[in-house]
N, C-alpha and C positions, 0 to 999 in steps of 0.2 A: 824923328830921332833917326838912326844913322843907315845911311841904306842897305848895309850887306846884312839888317836884322826885321829888313820888310817895312823901315820906316820912311821911304821916298812916296813922293805924294802920286796919285795916282788918282784919276775921275772916271768914275764907271756909274752907268745909271742901269736901271732895270736889277738893281742887286737884289733878292732873295735871303742868300743868308751869306753867313760869311765864317770862317773857323780858322782857328789859329796854331800853328804849332810854337817852338822855341823862338824861331828867328825866321818864321816864314805864314804870307797867308794866301789862304783860297776862297774864291767870291763863287757863287753861284748866282748865274745871271737868271730872269727869266725865262726866257727859253731854253735856258736846262744845260746850257751852256758854261764853263767853266773858266777862271781868271785867275792864274795866279802868280805872286810874288814876295821877293823877297830873298833870304839865302837859299842860291838854286839845291844844294844837295838835300837840304832839311826841306823840298817839297814845294818851292821858290820857283822853280823849274820844271814841268808838267809837261816839257815836250814828246819825251816818249811816249805817253800815253794821250797824247793829246787828241789823237783819232778817235777813241773809246769813250771819252768825258762827251757825249752826247747823251741827252734825256736822262741828266743826273737829278735825283731828288733830295738826297743827303749829303753831308759831308762829314766828319769827323777827322779829327786831328790827335796824334801823340808828338811826343816831346820832336820829331825832326821826321814825320810819316804824316799822308794824309790816305783816307779812305774812301770810295764814295763810292755810293747806291745808283745804279740806274735804276730807271724808273719801269723798264723792261724786263719780262722775264727770261726765265733760264740764266747761264752765268750773268750774275747781275754787281759784281763789286773789281773796282778798279783800285789799283793802291802803287805810292810811286813816293820818291822821297829814300831816307837812309834806310837799307834793307833790317837793321837791325832792330829799328825801331817800330817794324810794320811794314816798311814800302816795298817788300818784295811777299805777294802773295801767289806767287806760281806755284808752288808744293802742294800746295792747299784748293786750289784755281776749280776743280770739278765739283765742291764741298762747296762752292760760295754762288749755288743755286737757291734763286726765288729770296734771296737775301730781303727783312723787309727794315730792318735795324742794327746799327753798330757802335758800338760804344769804345772805349780809348784808354785806355792806361797810359804812363809814359812812354811804354815802349813795345806795346803789342794791341792787337785789336780783337775783340770779344764780334761774331756776326749770328744775328738771332731770326733764321727764315721761316719762312711761311708755317712749316709744318710743328713749329716751336720747338726747335731742335737746333 
């Protein structure tokens, strides 16, 4: 496929999970780090949050963004990509504590916390 839409060929070892947005991919590696590629604005460039993407246990993708759950307790969700597709979670960051599951629509994410809220 076209490199702009994530179609370039990359070789990764120890991949646990892969998620796909409209034109980007994110892979969780065995040690919990994340590798992204594809259209930069739609999550293919995670460099702005790279320092936070450690100990990742799950990734979900919307059309133009990704959300990752970190295995640690406390605030444990990191988002990146197009803000209008859920790539900016700063306004609700304090509510993203002890998240156990994330689900996505094409333009948003929903999080389920340990207390089932």
